[in-house]
C-alpha positions as CSV (number, residue, x, y, z in Angstrom):
1,M,35.6,67.0,136.0
2,H,36.0,65.2,132.7
3,N,35.4,61.6,133.4
4,S,38.3,59.3,132.9
5,Y,36.1,57.5,130.4
6,K,33.2,59.2,128.8
7,L,30.3,56.9,128.3
8,L,28.8,57.4,124.9
9,L,25.1,57.4,125.6
10,T,24.3,56.4,122.0
11,G,25.7,53.0,123.1
12,L,22.8,52.6,125.5
13,F,20.3,52.5,122.7
14,I,22.2,50.4,120.1
15,W,23.0,47.8,122.8
16,T,21.4,44.4,123.0
17,G,22.1,41.6,125.4
18,S,23.5,39.4,122.7
19,M,26.4,41.7,122.0
20,A,29.8,41.7,123.7
21,Q,30.2,38.1,124.8
22,S,34.0,37.9,124.3
23,T,36.9,40.3,124.8
24,P,38.4,41.6,121.5
25,D,41.7,40.2,120.5
26,S,43.1,43.8,120.9
27,V,42.4,43.7,124.6
28,K,43.9,40.2,125.0
29,K,47.1,40.9,123.0
30,A,48.1,44.4,124.2
31,P,50.6,44.1,127.1
32,N,49.9,46.1,130.2
33,N,52.8,48.5,129.4
34,W,52.0,48.9,125.7
35,F,52.0,52.7,126.1
36,Q,55.6,52.7,127.2
37,L,56.8,50.6,124.3
38,D,58.6,51.6,121.1
39,K,56.7,51.3,117.9
40,N,59.6,50.4,115.7
41,E,60.7,47.6,118.0
42,T,57.3,46.2,119.2
43,G,54.6,47.6,116.9
44,F,52.8,49.4,119.7
45,N,52.4,53.1,119.5
46,G,54.0,53.9,122.8
47,I,56.5,56.5,124.1
48,S,59.8,54.5,123.7
49,L,60.5,54.6,127.5
50,D,63.0,51.7,127.6
51,K,65.0,53.4,124.9
52,A,65.0,56.6,126.9
53,Y,66.4,54.8,129.9
54,D,69.0,53.1,127.7
55,F,70.1,56.5,126.5
56,I,70.3,57.8,130.1
57,K,72.5,54.8,131.1
58,S,74.8,55.3,128.0
59,K,75.4,58.9,129.1
60,K,75.9,57.8,132.8
61,L,73.6,60.5,133.9
62,K,72.6,61.0,137.5
63,S,69.1,62.2,138.5
64,K,67.9,65.0,140.8
65,R,64.7,64.3,142.7
66,I,61.7,66.2,141.3
67,T,58.4,67.0,143.0
68,V,55.3,66.6,140.8
69,A,52.0,67.8,142.0
70,V,48.9,65.9,140.9
71,I,45.7,68.0,141.2
72,D,43.0,65.3,141.2
73,S,40.4,63.4,143.2
74,G,42.7,61.9,145.9
75,I,45.3,59.1,146.2
76,D,45.6,55.8,148.0
77,T,48.5,56.8,150.3
78,L,49.0,53.1,151.4
79,H,49.4,51.7,147.9
80,E,52.5,49.5,147.7
81,D,53.7,51.1,144.4
82,L,53.1,54.7,145.5
83,K,53.9,54.9,149.2
84,P,57.6,55.0,148.6
85,N,57.2,58.0,146.2
86,L,54.8,60.2,148.1
87,W,56.0,63.8,148.6
88,T,56.6,64.5,152.3
89,N,56.6,68.0,153.7
90,P,60.0,68.2,155.4
91,K,58.8,71.0,157.7
92,E,55.6,69.4,159.0
93,I,55.4,67.1,162.0
94,P,52.8,64.4,161.2
95,G,49.7,64.2,163.4
96,N,50.5,66.9,165.9
97,G,47.5,69.1,164.9
98,K,49.8,72.1,164.3
99,D,50.8,74.2,161.3
100,D,54.5,73.6,161.9
101,D,55.8,75.3,158.8
102,K,53.3,78.2,159.1
103,N,52.0,77.9,155.6
104,G,48.4,78.0,156.6
105,F,47.8,74.2,156.3
106,V,47.7,72.0,159.4
107,D,49.5,68.6,159.1
108,D,49.9,68.9,155.3
109,V,52.3,66.0,155.2
110,H,51.7,64.6,151.7
111,G,49.7,67.4,150.2
112,W,46.3,69.0,150.9
113,N,42.6,68.4,150.4
114,F,40.8,71.6,149.3
115,L,37.5,69.6,149.3
116,G,37.5,69.0,153.0
117,G,35.9,70.5,156.1
118,K,37.6,71.3,159.4
119,D,35.3,68.6,161.0
120,G,36.9,65.9,158.9
121,R,34.1,65.5,156.4
122,N,34.9,65.6,152.6
123,V,33.1,66.6,149.5
124,K,32.5,63.5,147.3
125,E,30.0,64.5,144.6
126,D,29.3,68.0,143.4
127,S,27.2,69.8,140.8
128,Y,28.2,70.8,137.3
129,E,29.5,74.3,136.8
130,G,27.0,75.0,134.0
131,A,24.2,74.4,136.5
132,R,25.8,76.6,139.1
133,V,26.2,79.4,136.6
134,Y,22.7,79.0,135.1
135,H,20.8,79.2,138.4
136,K,22.9,82.1,139.7
137,L,22.3,84.2,136.6
138,K,18.7,83.0,136.2
139,E,17.8,85.2,139.1
140,I,19.1,88.2,137.2
141,W,18.0,87.6,133.6
142,D,15.1,85.1,133.5
143,G,11.8,86.4,132.2
144,K,13.1,89.8,131.2
145,E,13.0,91.3,127.8
146,I,16.6,92.1,127.0
147,N,18.0,94.3,124.3
148,P,21.7,93.2,124.2
149,D,22.7,96.5,122.5
150,S,21.6,98.5,125.5
151,L,23.7,96.6,127.9
152,K,27.0,97.7,129.4
153,A,30.0,95.5,128.7
154,D,29.9,93.6,131.9
155,Q,26.2,93.2,131.7
156,K,26.4,91.9,128.2
157,K,29.0,89.3,129.2
158,S,26.8,88.2,132.0
159,Y,23.8,87.9,129.8
160,E,25.6,86.0,127.1
161,T,27.0,83.6,129.7
162,Y,23.4,83.1,131.0
163,L,22.2,82.2,127.5
164,R,25.0,79.8,127.0
165,A,24.5,78.1,130.4
166,K,20.7,77.9,129.8
167,E,21.3,76.1,126.5
168,K,23.8,73.8,128.1
169,V,21.7,73.0,131.2
170,V,18.2,73.0,129.7
171,G,18.8,72.4,126.1
172,D,21.1,69.4,126.6
173,V,18.4,67.4,128.5
174,N,17.2,64.4,126.4
175,E,14.0,63.2,128.0
176,M,14.3,59.8,126.4
177,E,17.8,59.2,127.6
178,V,16.9,60.4,131.1
179,G,13.8,58.2,131.2
180,F,15.9,55.3,130.1
181,I,18.5,55.9,132.8
182,K,15.9,56.3,135.5
183,N,14.4,53.0,134.6
184,M,17.7,51.2,134.3
185,Y,19.4,52.6,137.4
186,P,17.7,50.7,140.3
187,G,18.2,47.3,138.6
188,L,21.8,48.2,137.6
189,K,22.6,49.1,141.3
190,A,20.9,45.9,142.6
191,G,22.9,43.7,140.2
192,D,26.1,45.6,140.9
193,S,25.9,45.0,144.6
194,I,25.9,41.3,143.9
195,L,28.7,41.4,141.4
196,R,30.9,43.4,143.8
197,I,30.6,40.5,146.2
198,E,31.1,37.8,143.6
199,T,34.2,39.5,142.0
200,G,35.6,40.5,145.3
201,K,36.1,44.0,144.0
202,E,34.4,47.3,144.7
203,E,35.4,48.4,141.2
204,Y,35.5,45.9,138.4
205,N,35.5,46.2,134.6
206,G,34.4,44.4,131.5
207,I,37.3,42.1,131.5
208,D,36.6,41.0,135.1
209,L,33.0,40.2,134.0
210,Q,34.3,37.9,131.3
211,N,35.4,35.5,134.0
212,N,32.3,35.8,136.1
213,N,29.7,33.0,135.9
214,T,27.0,34.5,138.0
215,T,23.7,32.7,138.3
216,D,21.8,35.5,140.0
217,P,19.2,37.0,137.6
218,K,19.8,40.6,138.7
219,A,23.6,40.2,138.5
220,K,23.2,38.6,135.0
221,K,21.3,41.6,133.7
222,T,23.9,44.0,135.1
223,K,26.7,42.0,133.7
224,S,25.1,41.8,130.3
225,F,24.4,45.5,130.3
226,I,28.0,46.5,131.2
227,L,29.4,44.2,128.6
228,G,27.1,45.7,126.1
229,I,28.3,49.2,126.9
230,C,31.9,48.0,126.7
231,K,31.2,46.6,123.2
232,A,29.4,49.7,122.0
233,N,32.4,51.9,123.2
234,N,35.1,49.5,122.0
235,S,36.7,49.4,125.5
236,Y,36.5,46.7,128.2
237,D,38.2,49.0,130.7
238,I,34.9,50.6,131.6
239,T,34.2,49.9,135.2
240,N,31.0,49.6,137.2
241,K,31.9,52.8,139.1
242,Q,32.5,54.8,135.9
243,L,29.1,53.6,134.5
244,L,27.2,54.3,137.8
245,D,28.9,57.7,138.1
246,E,27.9,58.5,134.6
247,F,24.3,57.6,135.3
248,E,24.2,59.6,138.5
249,G,25.8,62.5,136.7
250,Q,23.2,62.4,133.9
251,L,20.4,62.4,136.5
252,R,22.0,65.3,138.3
253,K,22.2,67.2,135.0
254,A,18.6,66.5,134.3
255,E,17.5,67.7,137.7
256,A,19.6,70.9,137.3
257,A,17.3,72.0,134.4
258,T,14.6,72.7,136.9
259,T,16.2,72.8,140.3
260,A,19.1,74.8,141.6
261,P,22.0,72.4,142.6
262,K,22.7,71.7,146.2
263,N,25.6,73.5,147.8
264,Y,27.6,70.3,148.2
265,R,31.0,72.0,148.7
266,G,29.8,75.0,150.7
267,D,28.0,72.9,153.3
268,I,31.2,71.0,154.1
269,V,34.1,73.3,153.4
270,K,32.5,76.4,154.9
271,D,35.0,78.9,153.4
272,D,34.3,82.2,151.7
273,E,34.1,81.0,148.1
274,T,33.9,84.6,146.8
275,N,37.4,85.3,148.2
276,V,40.3,83.5,146.5
277,N,42.7,84.8,149.2
278,D,40.7,82.9,151.9
279,R,43.1,79.9,151.6
280,S,43.2,78.3,155.0
281,Y,40.4,75.8,154.4
282,G,40.2,72.1,153.7
283,N,41.9,69.3,155.6
284,N,44.8,66.9,155.1
285,D,42.7,63.8,154.1
286,I,44.1,63.4,150.6
287,M,42.7,59.9,150.2
288,A,39.1,60.7,151.2
289,S,36.5,58.4,149.6
290,T,37.3,59.2,145.9
291,P,40.9,58.1,145.3
292,F,40.5,56.1,142.1
293,H,41.2,58.7,139.5
294,G,44.1,60.4,141.3
295,T,45.7,57.0,142.2
296,H,45.6,55.9,138.6
297,C,47.1,59.1,137.3
298,S,49.8,59.2,140.0
299,G,51.0,55.7,139.2
300,I,51.5,56.6,135.5
301,I,53.9,59.3,136.5
302,G,55.7,57.8,139.5
303,A,54.9,54.3,140.5
304,A,58.1,52.9,142.0
305,R,60.3,51.3,139.3
306,D,62.1,48.0,139.3
307,N,60.6,46.8,142.6
308,N,59.0,43.7,141.1
309,L,55.5,45.1,141.9
310,G,52.7,46.0,139.6
311,I,54.0,48.6,137.2
312,N,56.9,50.9,136.5
313,G,56.1,54.6,136.5
314,I,57.6,56.8,133.8
315,A,59.9,58.8,136.0
316,D,62.3,57.1,138.3
317,N,63.1,59.8,140.9
318,V,60.0,61.8,141.7
319,R,57.8,62.5,144.7
320,I,54.1,62.8,144.2
321,M,52.3,65.7,145.9
322,M,48.5,65.1,145.9
323,L,46.2,68.1,145.9
324,R,42.6,67.0,146.2
325,A,40.5,69.6,144.3
326,V,38.4,67.5,141.9
327,P,35.1,66.1,143.0
328,D,32.7,63.8,141.3
329,G,31.2,66.7,139.3
330,D,32.9,69.9,138.3
331,E,35.8,71.5,140.2
332,H,35.6,75.0,141.6
333,D,37.9,77.7,140.2
334,K,39.0,78.8,143.6
335,D,40.2,75.3,144.6
336,I,42.1,74.9,141.3
337,A,43.8,78.3,141.7
338,N,44.8,77.6,145.3
339,A,46.0,74.1,144.5
340,I,48.3,75.5,141.8
341,K,49.6,78.1,144.2
342,Y,50.1,75.5,147.0
343,A,52.1,73.3,144.5
344,V,54.3,76.1,143.4
345,D,55.0,77.4,146.9
346,N,55.9,73.9,148.2
347,G,58.4,73.1,145.5
348,A,56.5,71.3,142.7
349,K,58.2,71.9,139.3
350,I,55.5,70.0,137.3
351,I,51.8,70.0,137.8
352,S,49.5,67.3,136.3
353,M,45.9,68.4,135.8
354,S,43.4,65.8,134.6
355,F,40.2,67.7,134.9
356,G,38.1,70.3,133.0
357,K,34.7,71.8,132.5
358,D,32.6,74.0,130.1
359,F,32.3,77.1,132.3
360,S,34.8,79.1,134.4
361,P,33.0,81.9,136.2
362,E,36.2,82.9,138.2
363,K,38.6,82.3,135.3
364,R,40.7,85.3,136.4
365,W,41.7,83.5,139.5
366,V,42.9,80.5,137.5
367,D,44.7,82.8,135.0
368,D,46.5,84.5,137.9
369,A,47.6,81.0,139.2
370,F,48.8,80.1,135.7
371,K,50.9,83.3,135.6
372,Y,52.2,82.7,139.1
373,A,53.4,79.2,138.1
374,E,54.9,80.6,134.9
375,K,56.8,83.3,136.8
376,K,58.2,80.6,139.2
377,G,59.2,78.3,136.3
378,V,56.6,75.5,136.8
379,L,55.2,73.5,133.9
380,L,51.5,72.7,133.8
381,V,50.2,69.7,131.9
382,H,46.5,69.6,131.2
383,A,44.1,66.9,129.8
384,A,42.2,68.1,126.7
385,G,39.0,66.5,127.8
386,N,36.8,63.5,126.7
387,D,33.9,65.0,124.7
388,A,35.2,64.3,121.2
389,K,34.9,68.0,120.5
390,N,37.0,70.7,118.8
391,I,38.2,73.0,121.6
392,D,39.4,75.6,119.1
393,S,35.8,76.6,119.0
394,A,34.1,74.8,121.9
395,D,34.5,76.1,125.5
396,N,36.9,74.1,127.6
397,F,38.4,75.2,130.9
398,P,41.0,75.8,132.2
399,S,42.1,77.6,129.1
400,V,45.5,79.0,128.3
401,V,44.0,82.1,126.8
402,F,43.8,84.8,129.4
403,E,40.4,86.3,130.0
404,N,41.6,89.9,130.0
405,G,43.0,89.5,126.5
406,S,46.6,89.8,127.7
407,G,47.8,86.7,125.9
408,R,48.4,83.0,126.5
409,A,50.1,81.0,129.2
410,G,53.5,79.9,127.9
411,N,54.0,77.1,130.4
412,V,51.1,74.8,129.7
413,I,50.9,71.6,127.5
414,T,47.4,70.5,126.6
415,V,47.3,66.8,125.8
416,G,44.9,64.7,123.6
417,A,44.6,61.0,123.9
418,S,46.1,58.6,121.4
419,G,45.8,54.8,121.1
420,D,47.1,52.1,118.9
421,E,45.9,50.4,115.7
422,K,45.3,47.3,117.9
423,N,43.1,49.0,120.5
424,G,40.8,51.2,118.4
425,G,42.9,53.5,116.4
426,L,45.8,56.0,116.7
427,T,43.4,58.7,118.1
428,A,41.0,57.9,121.0
429,G,37.4,58.1,119.9
430,F,36.5,60.2,123.0
431,S,39.4,62.7,122.9
432,N,39.0,66.4,122.4
433,Y,41.2,68.0,119.7
434,G,42.1,71.3,118.2
435,K,44.6,72.5,115.7
436,K,45.4,75.6,118.0
437,E,44.5,74.5,121.5
438,V,45.7,70.9,121.7
439,D,49.5,70.7,121.7
440,I,50.2,67.0,121.5
441,F,48.7,63.5,121.7
442,A,49.9,60.8,124.1
443,P,48.7,57.3,125.0
444,G,45.3,57.4,126.8
445,V,43.5,54.1,125.9
446,S,43.6,51.1,128.1
447,I,46.4,52.5,130.4
448,Y,47.4,50.1,133.2
449,S,48.2,51.7,136.5
450,T,47.8,51.7,140.2
451,I,44.2,51.7,141.6
452,P,43.0,51.9,145.3
453,G,43.3,48.8,147.3
454,G,46.9,48.8,148.5
455,N,48.2,46.3,145.9
456,T,45.7,46.7,143.1
457,Y,46.1,47.6,139.5
458,G,43.8,48.1,136.5
459,N,43.1,49.8,133.2
460,A,41.5,53.2,132.6
461,S,41.0,55.3,129.5
462,G,40.8,59.1,128.9
463,T,42.8,62.2,128.2
464,S,43.1,62.0,132.0
465,M,45.6,59.2,131.4
466,A,47.4,60.9,128.5
467,C,48.1,64.0,130.7
468,P,50.2,62.2,133.3
469,V,52.0,60.3,130.5
470,V,53.3,63.7,129.3
471,A,53.8,64.9,132.9
472,G,55.9,61.8,133.5
473,I,58.0,62.5,130.4
474,A,58.5,66.1,131.6
475,S,59.6,64.8,135.0
476,L,62.1,62.4,133.5
477,L,63.7,65.2,131.5
478,L,63.9,67.5,134.4
479,E,65.4,64.8,136.7
480,Y,68.4,64.4,134.4
481,Y,68.6,67.9,133.0
482,P,67.5,70.1,136.0
483,A,68.7,73.3,134.4
484,L,65.8,73.2,131.8
485,T,63.2,75.8,132.2
486,A,59.4,75.1,132.0
487,K,59.3,76.7,128.6
488,Q,62.2,74.6,127.4
489,L,60.5,71.4,128.7
490,K,57.4,72.3,126.7
491,E,59.4,73.1,123.6
492,I,61.4,69.9,123.9
493,I,58.4,67.6,124.4
494,E,56.5,69.2,121.5
495,K,59.4,69.5,119.0
496,S,60.7,66.0,119.7
497,A,57.2,64.4,119.3
498,V,56.9,61.8,116.5
499,P,54.7,63.0,113.6
500,A,51.9,60.7,112.5
501,K,52.8,58.9,109.3
502,E,49.2,58.3,108.3
503,D,45.8,59.9,108.5
504,V,43.9,59.3,111.7
505,N,40.2,59.3,112.7
506,I,38.7,62.6,113.8
507,P,37.6,61.6,117.3
508,G,33.9,60.6,117.5
509,T,33.8,59.9,113.7
510,K,35.2,57.6,111.1
511,T,36.4,60.5,109.0
512,K,40.2,60.5,108.3
513,T,42.4,63.6,108.6
514,A,46.0,64.5,109.3
515,L,46.9,64.6,113.0
516,S,48.3,68.1,112.3
517,E,44.6,69.1,111.8
518,L,43.8,67.9,115.3
519,S,46.8,69.4,117.2
520,R,49.5,72.0,117.0
521,T,52.3,69.4,116.6
522,G,50.5,66.7,114.7
523,A,52.6,64.3,116.6
524,F,52.8,61.7,119.5
525,A,54.8,62.3,122.6
526,N,58.0,60.3,122.8
527,A,60.3,60.0,125.8
528,F,63.3,58.7,123.8
529,E,63.3,61.6,121.3
530,A,62.6,64.1,124.1
531,I,65.6,62.9,126.2
532,K,67.9,63.1,123.2
533,M,66.8,66.6,122.4
534,A,67.1,67.6,126.1
535,D,70.7,66.4,126.0
536,E,71.5,68.4,122.9
537,I,69.9,71.6,124.3
538,S,71.8,71.1,127.6
539,K,75.1,70.9,125.8
540,K,74.4,74.2,124.1
541,Q,73.5,76.0,127.3
542,V,76.3,78.3,128.4
543,V,76.7,78.5,132.1
544,P,77.9,82.0,132.9
545,V,81.2,82.0,134.7
546,K,81.6,84.6,137.4
547,A,84.6,86.7,136.6
548,K,87.3,86.6,139.2
549,T,87.9,89.9,141.0
550,L,91.6,90.7,141.2
551,P,92.8,92.0,144.5
552,K,93.3,95.7,144.5
553,K,96.8,96.9,144.9
554,P,97.4,98.8,148.1
555,I,97.6,102.5,147.5
556,K,101.0,103.8,148.5
557,S,101.2,107.1,150.1
558,K,103.7,109.5,148.7
C-alpha cells in the first residue's frame, strides 16, 4: 500500500530540534475545504465544486443514487458524516449469520473484509510484495550460475523478476537509516504514548502538537522530532501513526533482506491464495482496527452534505461500499481482484482505489478484474502513488497495461496529486507522475476529511486523497447524467480538466516543467467544467426510439 503520506527519510537527517517551531502561514490560511474552491473566485487551486452545484441547480436536474466502492483499509461505520451514506445490501438480513442473497458472503451488509478470518480475526500489518516475491524466487535462483539466453520464456521472466526483487529488497536497505530508526523508535514510542494521553487523541498531527505544552522529557523529544519531520516535509498534516507506521515499515523492509516475511495474511484468512476463484473467505468486519485511510478517502467522496457537521463530500447522492483489502503493507493481487469483482457484482458503478505497489506476481488476475469491470461499464479511479517517481518507466501496480500484451484498460483514470501555491506548490512533492501513465492531477495536499472517532475530522496528504477527489467528481456526473458510460466519464473528466497556466515542479525536485510533461492531460480535475461538458454530451446523445409495430390487417379468405 502506498502510504497516504510518504515520509521523506532524508528529512530525518537534516532535522534538528530547533527547526519547526511554528506552523507556516500556508497551513493557517488555507481553509479546510480549499480543494473544493474555485481558483478564479478564491485563489485556491480547487475543483470549483460550488460552481458545479450552482450549474446543477440552474438546470433543475434531479439526481439518481450511485453506489461507489472504496477498496481500502476499512471504514468507521459509526462516523456521523458517513453513517447516513453507507451502502446497505438490500438482500442481506443483518446479523443472522446467513448468506441471505447467496452471493457467497455472510452478513455482507455494508461491504466485505477480504483481510479477515472466519474466526473474527483480521489482518492488520503485512509484508511488502517485493519481499514476498524475492524469498519465493530465491529458492529457485539463488546461488546458481545462470545464462539468461538459455532460459525458456517463462523461466527468463521469473529470473528477471527475481533480480529486480533482489535489488529492491536487498539493494534498497540503507544501514545508516535503519540504524538511526532502530535507535529512535523506542524513545519515539515512549513519548508518543504520553502525547496520546495529553492530546486526547490516538492519532494527532503536527498542528495538534503546536498547541501542546508537555513538560514530560520523553514527550518533549517526540514532539520536537515530529515537528522537525513536518518542517522537513513541508506538511503539518503528518500524524504520529503515519510516522510510526513508516518506521515500522522500514524495519520490516530491512528484516526482509535476510529473513522471509511472516505469512501474516495466510495465518488469519486461511484461504487458498493460489486460487483466485476461491472467493468465499474473509468476514464482514469492514472497520477492523485500521479504518483511518479508508474513512478519510470515503469522506472526500461522500460525507453527508449540508448537515451542519464536519465536511461536505463531493457527491450528494452516493452510497459508500467499503471493501477492505489493503493492509498496513502491500495488498495481495487476489484480494484486489476479488474486491473489484464483488463491487461490480453488487452494483457499484465507480471504484476508488488508493493503493499500489512495486510488484504484481498475479497481475493476470487483476487484469481480468479490470476487464470484467470494463465489460460491465464500471469506472476505476486509481492513485498514482507517493514515491515521486516517473511511472512511465518505474514499475507501479496495478497497471492499466495488460500483462499478456493485449492492450490497455479503457475504464481507468490514474490520478497524481496537486496542491496550491500556498501549500507547497501546484504539484505535490511526493506525487508519482508520467506523461503516458498518469492521466490527470487533482488536489491531494492537506485534504480535510472524516477520520475514525465517530465525529472526528482531520487532514491527510497523498495521491490517496487525490484519487477519491476524482472518484467524487465522477460520482457527481453519473448522479445527474446516469446514461453516461464509464468511458464517457473518463473522457469528460480528462477533457474538461483545466490546463496548468505555468510550469510546475517535477515532484521531488525544484526543477520546473510543463504539467503536460508529467501527465497525459497536463491539467487539473475540475467539477464545474466536467459537469458542463457532461451536459453538452448528454444533449447530443440520441436515445433510440422503438419503432411502433402497426397491427397486421386480418387476412380475408376468398
